[in-house]
C-alpha positions in Angstrom: 34.5 41.2 -78.9 35.0 41.3 -75.1 32.9 44.4 -74.7 30.2 43.2 -76.7 29.9 39.7 -74.8 29.9 42.0 -71.4 26.7 43.6 -72.7 25.2 40.1 -73.8 25.9 39.2 -70.4 24.2 42.0 -68.6 21.1 41.6 -70.8 20.8 38.0 -69.8 17.5 37.0 -68.0 19.4 34.0 -66.3 20.1 36.2 -62.8 16.9 37.5 -62.9 15.2 34.2 -63.1 17.6 33.2 -60.1 16.4 36.2 -58.1 13.0 35.5 -59.0 13.1 31.8 -58.0 14.9 33.0 -54.7 12.3 35.4 -54.0 9.5 33.0 -54.5 10.9 30.3 -52.4 11.2 32.6 -49.9 7.8 34.3 -50.4 6.4 30.4 -50.0 8.1 29.5 -46.9 7.7 32.8 -45.2 4.0 32.4 -46.2 3.9 29.0 -44.7 5.7 30.1 -41.4 3.2 33.2 -41.0 0.0 30.8 -41.6 1.5 28.2 -39.3 2.1 31.0 -36.6 -1.6 32.4 -37.2 -3.3 28.8 -37.1 -1.1 27.2 -34.4 -0.6 27.7 -30.7 3.1 26.1 -29.7 5.4 25.9 -26.7 8.6 24.4 -25.8 7.9 24.7 -21.9 6.6 21.3 -21.6 8.1 17.9 -20.4 6.9 14.4 -20.2 5.2 13.1 -16.8 4.4 10.4 -15.1 3.6 8.9 -11.7 6.4 8.4 -9.2 5.7 6.9 -5.8 8.2 7.0 -3.0 8.9 3.9 -0.8 8.6 4.8 2.4 9.1 2.4 5.7 6.2 2.7 8.2 8.2 1.6 11.0 12.3 2.2 12.2 14.7 -0.4 12.2 17.8 -1.8 11.0 18.0 -2.8 7.3 18.2 -6.7 6.9 18.1 -7.1 3.4 17.5 -5.1 0.0 16.0 -7.2 -2.8 16.4 -4.6 -5.7 19.1 -2.8 -7.0 19.4 1.0 -8.9 16.9 1.0 -11.9 15.6 -2.1 -11.5 12.2 -3.3 -12.8 9.8 -4.5 -10.1 6.4 -5.5 -10.0 3.3 -4.0 -7.5 3.7 -6.0 -4.2 7.3 -7.4 -4.9 9.3 -7.4 -1.7 11.9 -4.6 -1.9 13.5 -4.1 1.5 13.3 -6.4 4.9 13.9 -4.8 8.1 15.4 -6.9 11.1 12.3 -7.8 13.2 14.2 -9.6 16.0 13.3 -7.0 19.0 9.8 -7.0 17.7 9.4 -10.8 18.0 10.8 -10.9 21.4 8.1 -8.0 22.3 5.3 -10.2 20.8 6.6 -13.4 22.8 6.5 -11.3 26.1 3.1 -9.9 25.3 1.6 -13.4 24.1 3.0 -14.9 27.5 1.4 -12.0 29.4 -1.9 -12.4 27.5 -2.1 -16.3 28.8 -1.6 -15.0 32.1 -4.3 -12.8 31.6 -6.8 -15.5 30.5 -5.7 -17.4 33.6 -6.6 -14.4 35.7 -10.2 -14.4 34.1 -10.5 -18.1 34.7 -9.9 -17.4 38.5 -11.9 -14.6 38.5 -15.1 -16.3 37.1 -14.3 -19.4 39.5 -14.5 -16.8 42.3 -17.8 -15.6 41.1 -19.2 -19.0 40.8 -18.2 -19.5 44.1 -20.1 -16.4 45.5 -23.0 -17.3 43.4 -23.4 -20.8 45.2 -22.7 -19.2 48.7 -25.5 -16.9 47.9 -28.0 -19.9 47.2 -26.7 -21.3 50.9 -27.3 -18.2 52.3 -30.9 -18.1 50.8 -31.5 -21.5 52.0 -30.1 -20.7 55.4 -32.5 -17.9 55.6 -35.6 -20.0 54.7 -34.5 -22.8 57.6 -34.1 -19.6 60.1 -37.6 -18.2 59.0 -39.0 -21.9 59.8 -37.1 -21.9 63.3 -38.7 -18.5 64.2 -41.9 -19.5 63.2 -41.7 -22.6 65.5 -40.1 -20.3 68.2 -42.9 -17.9 68.1 -45.6 -20.8 68.2 -43.7 -22.3 71.1 -43.6 -18.9 73.3 -47.3 -18.6 72.6 -48.1 -22.2 73.5 -45.9 -22.1 76.6 -47.4 -18.5 77.5 -50.8 -20.2 77.6 -49.4 -23.4 79.9 -48.0 -20.7 82.1 -51.1 -19.3 82.7 -52.9 -22.4 83.2 -50.0 -23.0 85.8 -48.9 -26.1 83.6 -45.5 -25.1 83.3 -42.7 -23.3 85.1 -41.7 -19.8 84.7 -38.2 -21.0 83.6 -39.6 -23.2 80.8 -41.6 -20.0 79.5 -38.0 -18.0 79.7 -36.4 -20.9 77.8 -38.9 -20.6 75.0 -38.7 -16.7 74.8 -34.8 -17.3 74.7 -35.1 -19.9 72.0 -37.4 -17.2 70.2 -34.7 -14.3 70.3 -32.0 -16.7 69.4 -34.2 -17.6 66.3 -34.5 -13.9 65.5 -30.7 -13.3 65.7 -29.9 -16.2 63.3 -32.3 -15.0 60.7 -31.0 -11.3 60.9 -27.4 -12.8 60.7 -28.4 -14.8 57.6 -30.1 -11.9 56.0 -26.9 -9.8 56.8 -24.5 -12.7 55.0 -27.1 -12.5 51.8 -26.6 -8.9 51.8 -22.7 -9.1 52.0 -22.8 -12.4 49.6 -24.6 -10.2 46.9 -22.3 -7.0 47.4 -19.2 -9.4 47.0 -20.8 -10.9 44.1 -21.0 -7.4 42.5 -17.5 -6.8 43.4 -16.4 -10.1 41.5 -18.5 -9.4 38.5 -16.6 -5.9 38.1 -13.4 -7.6 38.8 -14.3 -10.1 35.8 -15.2 -7.4 33.5 -12.0 -5.4 34.5 -10.1 -8.5 33.7 -11.7 -8.9 30.5 -10.9 -5.4 29.7 -7.5 -5.7 30.4 -7.2 -8.7 28.4 -8.7 -7.0 25.3 -6.1 -4.2 25.7 -3.5 -6.9 25.9 -4.7 -8.5 22.3 -4.6 -5.0 21.0 -1.3 -4.6 21.7 -0.5 -8.0 20.2 -2.2 -7.0 17.1 -0.3 -3.8 16.9 3.0 -5.6 17.3 2.2 -8.1 14.7 0.9 -5.5 12.3 4.4 -3.5 12.8 6.1 -6.7 12.4 4.5 -7.4 8.8 5.6 -3.6 8.4 9.0 -4.9 8.4 8.6 -6.2 4.8 8.2 -3.3 2.7 6.9 -3.9 -0.8 6.5 -2.2 -4.0 3.6 0.1 -4.1 3.2 -0.2 -7.8 4.9 -1.5 -10.6 7.7 0.6 -12.4 11.7 1.1 -12.3 13.2 2.3 -9.1 15.7 5.4 -8.9 18.7 5.3 -7.0 18.5 4.0 -3.7 19.1 5.9 -0.7 19.8 2.9 1.8 22.2 0.0 2.5 22.1 -3.0 4.5 22.8 -2.4 8.1 21.5 1.0 8.0 19.0 2.3 10.7 16.0 4.0 9.3 13.4 6.2 10.8 9.8 5.7 9.9 9.2 7.7 6.9 12.3 8.1 5.7 12.4 8.0 1.6 14.4 4.7 0.6 14.0 5.5 -3.1 11.0 6.0 -5.8 9.3 3.8 -8.2 8.6 5.4 -11.6 5.6 3.9 -13.3 7.0 3.1 -16.7 3.6 2.4 -18.4 1.9 5.5 -18.0 3.0 8.9 -19.3 1.3 12.2 -20.2 2.5 15.6 -21.1 2.4 18.8 -19.1 2.6 21.9 -21.4 2.7 25.2 -19.8 1.0 27.6 -22.4 1.0 31.5 -21.9 -2.4 32.7 -20.8 -2.7 34.7 -24.2 -2.7 31.1 -26.1 -5.7 29.6 -24.2 -8.4 31.1 -26.2 -8.7 28.3 -28.4 -7.4 25.6 -26.7 -10.3 23.0 -25.9 -10.1 19.4 -24.4 -10.1 16.8 -27.3 -7.8 19.0 -29.6 -5.1 16.9 -31.3 -1.6 18.0 -30.3 1.5 17.4 -32.6 4.4 16.1 -30.1 8.4 16.3 -30.7 10.9 15.1 -28.1 13.9 16.7 -28.1 15.9 13.5 -26.9 14.2 11.8 -29.9 14.2 13.9 -32.8 13.0 11.1 -35.3 10.0 10.4 -33.3 6.6 12.3 -34.0 4.0 11.7 -31.5 0.3 12.6 -31.5 -1.7 13.5 -28.8 -4.9 15.1 -27.2 -5.7 17.7 -24.9 -7.3 16.2 -21.8 -7.8 19.2 -19.5 -6.4 22.7 -18.8 -5.3 23.9 -15.2 -8.0 25.9 -13.2 -5.0 28.0 -11.7 -1.8 29.2 -13.4 1.6 27.6 -12.3 2.6 30.5 -10.2 -0.6 29.8 -8.0 1.0 26.2 -7.2 4.3 27.4 -6.2 5.8 27.5 -2.7 5.2 31.6 -2.4 2.7 32.5 -4.7 3.1 36.1 -6.0 0.9 38.7 -4.6 0.4 41.6 -7.1 -1.0 44.0 -4.3 2.1 44.4 -2.7 5.2 46.6 -4.0 5.8 47.8 -7.4 3.4 45.7 -9.9 5.2 44.3 -13.1 3.0 42.5 -15.4 4.4 39.2 -16.2 2.6 36.9 -18.8 1.1 33.7 -16.9 1.3 30.0 -17.8 -1.6 27.3 -17.6 -0.8 24.0 -17.3 -2.5 21.7 -20.1 -2.3 18.0 -19.5 -2.1 16.0 -22.7 -2.7 12.4 -23.4 -0.3 10.6 -25.8 -2.0 8.6 -28.6 -0.8 4.9 -28.4 1.6 5.3 -25.5 1.9 1.8 -25.0 3.6 1.6 -28.2 6.3 4.2 -27.3 6.8 3.5 -23.4 10.0 2.0 -24.0 11.3 5.1 -25.5 9.7 7.8 -23.1 11.3 9.0 -20.1 9.7 11.1 -17.2 11.1 14.8 -17.3 12.2 14.6 -20.9 11.8 18.1 -22.7 9.1 18.3 -25.2 7.8 20.8 -28.3 4.0 20.8 -28.7 2.1 22.5 -31.4 -1.9 22.9 -31.6 -3.8 23.4 -34.6 -6.4 26.0 -33.6 -7.9 27.1 -37.1 
């Protein structure tokens, strides 16, 4: 009885059915896998990117107040750090006082110039008077010569007339010299006014520069987002250009996927992309290819490889591909810059 049952089990088709089902299932999934590989390009060398802007001071100074904490959300234009501006304010007051003194100097220089111009008018009037006197002296000499020839006057009277002529001539010459001197002095005073005005302009520029530096002591957020870890504390002295912290733009995200060079033939802008995020396995996103880089990632490295030197070993290069995330506004609270991503693109 036992032997007969064993023979019947051997002849039973159940195990063949099970084996057949297993084979069919394996074949089905194997076909799907092979078909997927043949019709899709994939890579896990991808990450989420966003704009990260460093906050840098434009002047040196001691930190007076810090208005944010680690990982706070900020708005563009929000005050985040304020530096102590007491020293700059003191310099500004000194410069403004010096500026007022220069304004007084300009007033004095212009007054001196006006006096010189008035004196020039007086000198011109004196020359006119002396010209009249000279003309009269010449006429007197000529008349006295005629009278002396007629023996109507004495030789002394004629000499007095000639002396008066010479005196008038000297007075006219002196008046002309005074006029030349006054004209030269006016030129000097005009140059002095211009020099004083130029010095005033320089001082005004320095005042404006100091005011600009004072405005730089208040540091505002260059963009909206969330700040990272602060590298500064109150009372600390910081140099201009020292990174204080960075602001991560939390409203704009994209993906950079680094595909191998032999995967690029069917990748074009506009193709749909399936996105899976390692940190969020239940979240399935869609995207589209925006652009492909015109250079491999190695070209952007600090020391690009030079295949012309040393022993050449061929290494498959990778090309960055920028991918826009569909409906990014919907998922922006879940996305984080730097998260690893798996992307797949249908190429058939």
